[in-house]
N, C-alpha and C positions, 0 to 999 in steps of 0.2 A: 789518763791514768788514775787519775779518782773517780768515783761515784759523788753523787750528791747526795746529801738528806733529802730532800726534796728533790726532783727533777720535774722541770716545770716545763708544760705541754706545747703545741705548737696553736695551741687558744687562749695560752695565758690559767689555764687548769694547774692541776697536779697530777703526772701519771705514776701512781703509786706501784706497778708492775717494775718499774725500771730505778725507783727512787731505793734509798737504802732503807726509809722509812717504812711500815707495807701500812702506816696507818697514824693519824693524828685528830685527840682530841680534847675538847675545852672545857671552860668551865662558859657561864653564862656572861662575865663580864671580861671576858680574855685576859684574865691572868693569871690561867696555871694552864699549861698544854702537858698534854701526854702523849709522847709519841711511842710508839710502838716500832720494831724493826723486825725486818725482815731476818732470819733465821738462815737463809739458802746464799749473803754473800761473805765471802773466805782474801783472806790478805794473799797476795802471792806467794806467799811462803806458808800457805795452807791453813795459818790460825784466820777462827771468825773475826769478824766484824761485828764488835762491841759497843756495849752501851759506854764502857770508858772510852774511845776511840773518841767516840761521840761527845762524849763530854769534853775533855781533858780540850778538844779541838776546839769547844766552843768558849771554853776558859780562858784560851793563849788567843782569841779574836779579842774576847771583851777586854783584857787586858794592853791588846797591841790598840784600841780602837780609843785608847787613852794616850795620854800627851808625857809620861814619866817615863817614857822606855826610850829606844835608842830608833826609830823607826815607825810609825804610826802606819795601824793598818789601812787601806786605801777604801773599806764598806761602813767607815764612821760617820756616823751621820743617820744610814740607811739602817731599817729595821731597827730602831730605838736603839743600835750600838753605838755608844754601852749605855747610854740614858739610861736608860729603864730595863735594862736585863739586872733583876737580882738576884736566881740564884742558879743555877743548873745541875743535875745531880741522877747519876743511876738509881734505878731501880730495879733492881736483879740483871741480870747479862743484857737482856734484849728492851731494855724499859729505859727512858729518860722521863723526867719530869723536870720542865723549867718553868720559872714563876715570875713574872715581867711586877713592877711595881707600882703599876698604876691600871685602870682597866684600858683596853687595845682594843681596837676593829682587828678582831679573830681574822680576817682573808689580807687584810695586811701584813702583820704577821710573819702569818703565813710565807703568805710569796718575799714579803724586805727582810724578816729577822729569819727563819728558818728557811728560806730558799738562797741565803748564803754561804750555807753551811756542804764545804765540800772534807768533810772528814780521811784523816789519815791516821798512819797506824803509831796510835801512845806507845808501846815497845822500845819503835824506832827510834820515836824525835824529842821523847820523853827523857830528855837523858841526861839534863841537868839539874831537874828538881828545885829549877829557881828563874821563873820567867824573866828576871832584867836580862839574866844572862843567854837563857832559851832566846832571848830576843836576839844577842849579841850573833849568836850562835847563827840564828836563820838569816839573819842580812849578812854575814860573811859565806852562805854558801848559796845563796837565792841561785846567783846566776853560772850556779858549779851543778848543773844534773847528771852530771856521768859522775859525783861521790854516791857510794852506798848507800845512804839515806834515803833516795829517789828510786830502790831497787823494789823495795815491797809496797805494791799496789794492789786495786780492786777493780782497776777499769779495764776499757778490751785492748787497750794498744799502753809499751812499756816504752820508756826513751831510749833509742838504740848508741847514736852515733848524733854529732854534730859539726859543723867547719863555719870559721866567719872570720877566711882570708877576703879580701874584697874583692875578687874577683869570682867566689863558689861561696856562699851560707847559706846554710839550712842545715834543717833538724829532721831526725827519723827515728821514725816510732814501730814500732812490731809488736806483735797479736801476743797478749798474756794467755800464757797458756793456762793460766790458772784460776782465767776470768770465768763466774760462772753464768753470765747473761749467754745473748746471741754470740755465735764465734765469726769470729771475721774468717771470711773468703781472701781478702788481701791479705798478701804476707808482707807490704811496705809502704808506710806510708812516708812520703818528703816531703817536706814544707823548704819550700824555695823565697829567698828572696831576692825579687826584681827592685832596680833600683828608680827605675823608672816608666811610662807609661808603652815605651817604644819597645824597652829589656821585656816585657812581662808577653805585648805583643809578637814580636822576634822568636818567645820562647813557647806560646800557644803552637806559631806556626809549622817552627819545626819537628815539636812534637816532644821537647825536652822536660815540659808542663802537659800532663793532658786534665789538668782539670784547674783553672783558672780567671781571673778577670778580665771582661773586656773595657781597656781603657774605652770611654765615651767620644774621648776624639778623636778614636781610629773605626767610631761605629760606622763610618761607609765603606771600610778598607774589610770587614768582618762575612765578605765572600770570599778571602782569599782561604781562611780558616776552614775548607774543605772536609776536615775527618774529624770537625767538630760539633757539636749542637749547642744553640742558643736560650738561654732561660735565666731567667727576670725574679727577685722577690727583694723584696721592699722588707725590712730591719724593722722591730721597733722601738723608734727613735728618733732623731731630729738633728740637722745639721744648724750650727753656729757657728758666733765671732766671739771672744770672750773683751769687753772692755774689760779694764784693769783700775777699778774704783777705790784701789788703795789710794789715801791720801798723801803717801810716797813717790807715787807716781812722777813719772818726769814733764815735765812741759806744762804740769798744772794739770794733766789729765782727767783727776780726777772730780776735781771743780766745774770743766766743761763742760762732763757727760754724764754729772752725777745725777742734775734733773733726768726725769722720765722723759719727758717731752722732747728733751735734745737726742736720748736713746730712740724717740720714734721719730725724730726727724731721720736722724741715718738708716733708719728702716726706709725709710719711705724715698731712699735715693735707692735703693737697691731693686733693679728690675728681675724680678725673681721670675715672670712670664715668660718676657726672653730669655733668660738664662736656661730654661726649661728647652723652650722652645726652639733654641741653636747650639745650645750644647748637652742637653740630654735628649735631645730627639723626639720630643715629646711626651717621655715616659715618668718626666719630672713634676711634684706639687708643690703648689705654693703653700709656705708653711709658717704661722704667724702665733706656734704658744708651745711647751715643749710636750704636747700628744699629739703625734702626727696622726694622717688622717688615712693613712696609708701603712700595714696593714689593717682593714678595721675593726676596733677593739670596743668594748661598752664604753672608755672611757672616751668618748668622742661627744662633746653637747654641742647645740649649734652657738657661733660666737662667730661674729662679723669679723673681718680684719681692719684693726683702728690703723693701721703704718697702710696702704695699699701704694705704690710704686707711684708717686708724684712729686718730680724733686721741684716745681713750682710751690707745691702745697707745703713742703718741706721748709723751704725757704722761709713762706711768709709766716710758719709756725714760728720760726726761732726771732724774728721781728717781732713776732708780738708780745714776747715775752722780753726787748727790748735789745735786741742783738745788732748791727750793724754791720756793715762793710764799710774796711777800711783797707786803700791799696787793694781791692779786689778777694778778698779774705774776710769771711763773715767772721767780729770778733763782738764776746761775753759782752753784758752790762757791765764788768770784771775788769776788759780789755785786756781779755788773754786770747789770742787767735785765733780761730779756731784750724790747728794744725796738728798731724798726727802724723807717727808711722804704724803705719802696720804689717808686721811680723807672717809668713804664711809660709807654707810647706811647699816645698822644690821635689820636682818632679813633675809633676801633676800640670798639662798644659791644658786641661780643662780650669784647675783651677786660677789658674795662671789667668785665661783670657775671664773669669770671672772678678780676679784682683782689676783687670786693665780699666772692667767697661763700667765696677762699682766707684773706682777711681772718677771716671770722664761725669759721670751721673751725680757721684756728690760734688763736684766741681758746680754742676751750674746751682745749686744749695749755698756754694761760698766754702766750701770744708777744703780744704788743700792736704791730701794725702801722700806721705810718701812709702811706697812698697820695698817691701825689705824683702826680698825670697830667703828663706833658709833650709838646710834638711830635718824634715820633719821631728826627729830626736832633738833636734836644739830649741825649737820653739815650743816643741812638747816642755822638755827641762826646765827651760825656762819658766815657762807656764804652773807646771807641777808644786816648782819648791815654793813653803810655805817663806816669805818675807823675801823673794827676790821680786824687786820692783825696776828692774830696768826693761820694762816696753809697756807699752798703751795697749795696742788693740792686738791680742792674736787668736788666729786663725789654722786650725791643723785637721780639721774634718767633722766628726758628729761627735751626739752622746747616743749610744745604742744601752734599752735597760737592764743594765746587767749591774750589780743582783738586785735591783729596785725594780722587778717585776710588776708591782703594783707602784706605779708613777704619779707618788706622792711628790716627788725634788724636794727631797728631804735632804739626801746627800748631795743638792746642786744647788738648793738657795737661799737655805736655814743660815743666819749667821756663823760662820767659823767650821762648818763641817765642810767634810773631806776632800770633797769635789769643788769644793765651792773658791778654785782661785781665781778669782776675778775680786773678792771680796767685797760679794754683794749684799750689802746691809738691807732692811725692810723687818722691822718690828708687824707689820702688814703682814707679808708674807709671813712668818716665820708662825702666825697665829691661823695663817689659811691650810698652811701643812700639818698644823698640828691638831687641827679640829679634823683632817683627813687620816690620823689614828686613833682616832674615839672612835667607842665599839656605838651600832646603832639602827634601826631598822636598815632594808637597803633605800629607801627614797631617805635617809638622813645622809643615808655616807656616799650617796648620787649626788644630793646637794652639796653636802661638804668637799668634794672631787670637782664638781662643775665652779666652783667657787674660785676656789685655786686657781683652775684654770683660767677663769675671766680676767682674773688679776695677772698671772702671767701674761697673757695675751699686752694686759692693757702698761702694762709695767715695763717691761723690757730688761729685764734682768742678764736677760745677751740679746744679744742681735741676732734672731733668725734668718735662712738663708733655706732656699729653697731645699726638698727631699728629695733624694734621685736612687731606683732604683738599682743594685746590683746586678752588671750582664756578667752571666758565668759562659765561658763555656767548657766543655767536656765532651769530651773525647767519645767517641761515637762511642765503641766499647767499653764503656766504663754506664752503670745501669745505678738509680736510687741516690742518685747526689741529690737533684732537688726533693725527690721525695723525703729523702729524712733533714734534711735540712728544717732548723727551727728558727724562724724568721722571730720570734723574741726572747731565745737566751744568743742568738747568733752559733750555734753549734749544731755542728754536722755530726753523723757519726758513719763512720767509715767504714767498721764491723759491721755495717749493715747493707754497704753497696756491694755490685755483684761483676764481674771482667768476662768479655766474651772478647774471641779472638776468632 
């Protein structure tokens, strides 16, 4: 519905032809950025997209990234927001000047700071002239896309309709007739909710949906989708479980898993290679850091896996630190039994199989795990809310790098950052991440990223899981889906699709 200020390309560069900005220049220290806007873009009501829209949106993000309003913007902590953002100002209708309060890695700020700005029309949204009231207003209409505030867009599509009945949930979008880019030949795009893997497969088989994912658990049945073609894509991200390191977590859990060697022992009880072979049909990848090896990027140093699957070695690691077995359960030197509940998303038989496999392998280390399957929204909601500590280990999927396209981990692992829901807290990690924000020579910038990744691999802020591709089934008469999918942003471009019958 909205165009980005900077569109990230499939290779993690900047595609200025499809961005609101036609170019960005900066000074040698990376403190001042001059953004020039294209004059070709217009809102659907015919008015041009100008610096006023960009400035107002950036000021709103900066305010909502703080803590004094009714809700916090999810990108807080990414791209220096709000700590490094000093000012943003319009310089005539098609130029914006952004000033940071300290020298910064220019590519990092382009990708993670400016890259998360999707301007909205100031004339439509700036109705209160007061950011506190504006924050409350946006919160109130955030789940009401039918409101008139969402009518004015500059993207290829605009909202049309939605339904939320239990047996019929969908969102419908139609082409924006005023779009200044590539016009869509697709008359309507409908996003349907499917509650489980079998429902997704059935909808593909009957043609109810004509572009969707093939559940890995149904890989051997893919021949039944005779009217579809299969493609695979690795997004830019990683799969993980989040340990709750908040001191208030139940069952002394933070005390149990607080030391990094304990989380390493947990990692050593996860048979990633076995999961990849049996559950992802050879397409999965063993991962042990926050930077994926697929898709291949420049952020991939040669580091060894410090926590390869070896339950016996994991048990010895715990014992070497004073743990011992009591009634069949490994017990910490403080006398706490290594028992916890792992909440994971229901609806995926593959995830359920992985959970059972981990439970069995962890048992070899003396770790007693109770599996709790819950709806995705429930797991995510408990994990997402600040201060909610009624969970121990949460597993609901994966992280993909949006809007932190320069993958420094600031939004994930820095103390107090917006997506650090497990309350991971490390001064060393904070310092290494801060170093990746600094300007420098290409060699210095690469060294800073490598040092961060090395530490993340060794300290286990999360428990790493195998990275697997998305298996996509697309009707034979739809073309361009895979070509126009962007694995970096996890976005597609239906306006570029073509349909033949």
